[in-house]
N, C-alpha and C positions, 0 to 999 in steps of 0.2 A: 473189290478191285475190278476194273474193266480189262478184259483181255483183248488186246489189239492185234494179236499175232497173225491171224489168218492162216492159210495153208495147213489146216488141221489144228490150229491153236498152239498155245504154249504147251510144253510137256507137263504131264500131271504133276501137281504140286508147285507149279510156278505160274506167274501171270506176267504179261507184258503190258506196260502202260506208259503214258507220258511221264517224263521226268519233271519234277517240280524243283523250285529253287532249294528246297530242303534236301534234295537228292544230290546237289552239286558236288559235295565232298566225296560222296560214295561213287559217283560217276568218275570223278578224277582219280580216285584210288583204283578202281577197276581198270581204267585205261593205263594208268601208270604201272600197275602190276604186270600188264601185258606188254610193257615197254613201247607203248604207242605215243607218238609225238603229237598230241593235241593240246593246245594251250587253253588256259582257263577262260580267256575271252571268247574263244570259239564255243566252248561248252556253255558258257552263260548265254551267248546269243542263240544257240540252238534250243536251250531250255525256254528262253523268252518267247520264241516263235512256235514252240511245239515240235521242233525237229530233233529232240533228244528223247530217247526211250530207255526204260529200264526194265530188266527182268527181276522179279522179286520171288523169293522163296515164300510160299504161302504161309507156312507155319510161323515164321519169325518176322516177315516183312523185310528181311535183309536184301539189299541189292546184290545180285549175283552176276549180273551182266548189264552192259550198257551199249547203246548205239548213239552216235552223234552224227547228224547230217548237216550239210551246208547247202546253200543255194547259190552256186557260182553264177547262175543266170536264172531268171524267173521261171523258165520252162524246164529246169533240170534240178533234181534233188540228188546230191552227191553224198554217198556214205563216206564220211570222213574217217570214222573209227568205229569198230565194233569189237567188243572183248567180253569174255566170260571168265569168271574166277577159275583158276586151274582146277580146283576140287569139283567144279560143276561142269567141266567140259565133257563133250561126247554125249550129251543128253538131248541135243536139239535146241538148246537155248539160243545159241548164235543164229541158227537158221530162223527161229521164231522172231528174233529181233529184226533181222533183215526183211523177212516176209512182212512184218508189221509195217516197216517203213515203205515197202513197195505198195502195200494195200492203201496206206494213207495217201501216197502219191497218186495212185490210180483214182482216188476220190477227189483229188484236187484238179479242177478243170484247167488250171494254168500250167500244170506239170505234164510233160509228154515223155519223160524218161527219168530213170534212176541210174546213176553211174557209180562206179567204185574203182579204186586202184588197190591192188592187193598183191601179196607175195605169190609166187608161182605155186607154192605148196597149197594154196587155197583155190586153185582153179576149179576143182570138182565141186567144192562148196558153193561157189557162185554159179557155175553152170547148172547145178542141180536146182538152183533157185530161179532159173530161167534167164540168166544173164548171157548175152552174146559177148564173146571175147573180141577185143581189138588186137589183132596180131601185130600191129605196128610196134608194140613193145618188144618184139623179137628182133628188131633191127640190130645190126652190129656196126661198130665203128671201124675205122681203118685198121686197127690192130687186132681185129676179130674178137674184141672184147664186147660183151653185152653192154649196151647203153644203160640198161636198167634190168634189174631182176624182178621188176614188178609188171604185172599185167593190168590192163584196163578192161572193165566189163560195162555193158550197157543193157538195160532192160527198157525197151520202148513200149508205149501203149498205142 
């Protein structure tokens, strides 16, 4: 298995690699278990162009994490969803998946940034991976309610 993770690689016992069409169901299951709203067409398109990654447990080959990215514009890779099976969280697998996506984007001359939208609870996760936060997500509407509980991050090259 080729390890694409970068930033020190995948945690021991795991490998990060491109998702294949055979991984489709596993990717959808991992994302669904994390209650992420990514549709099958988005997953299929990401797999087709190499913008979907999986983290595998070396011993069994089981998919324990997945990342799906989109290209909302040719110069930007957007992390649409990243999830790790609950039993495998806290081991650096999610970080390895995002780091691998960033490394791939850095090698793509057409891409000048990787972006992500994420829950506020993941702010440290993304800033530790070198993302700058877009604080416009902190705006409030007239009733002093947050417009969104999500932040946006960008890592430019």
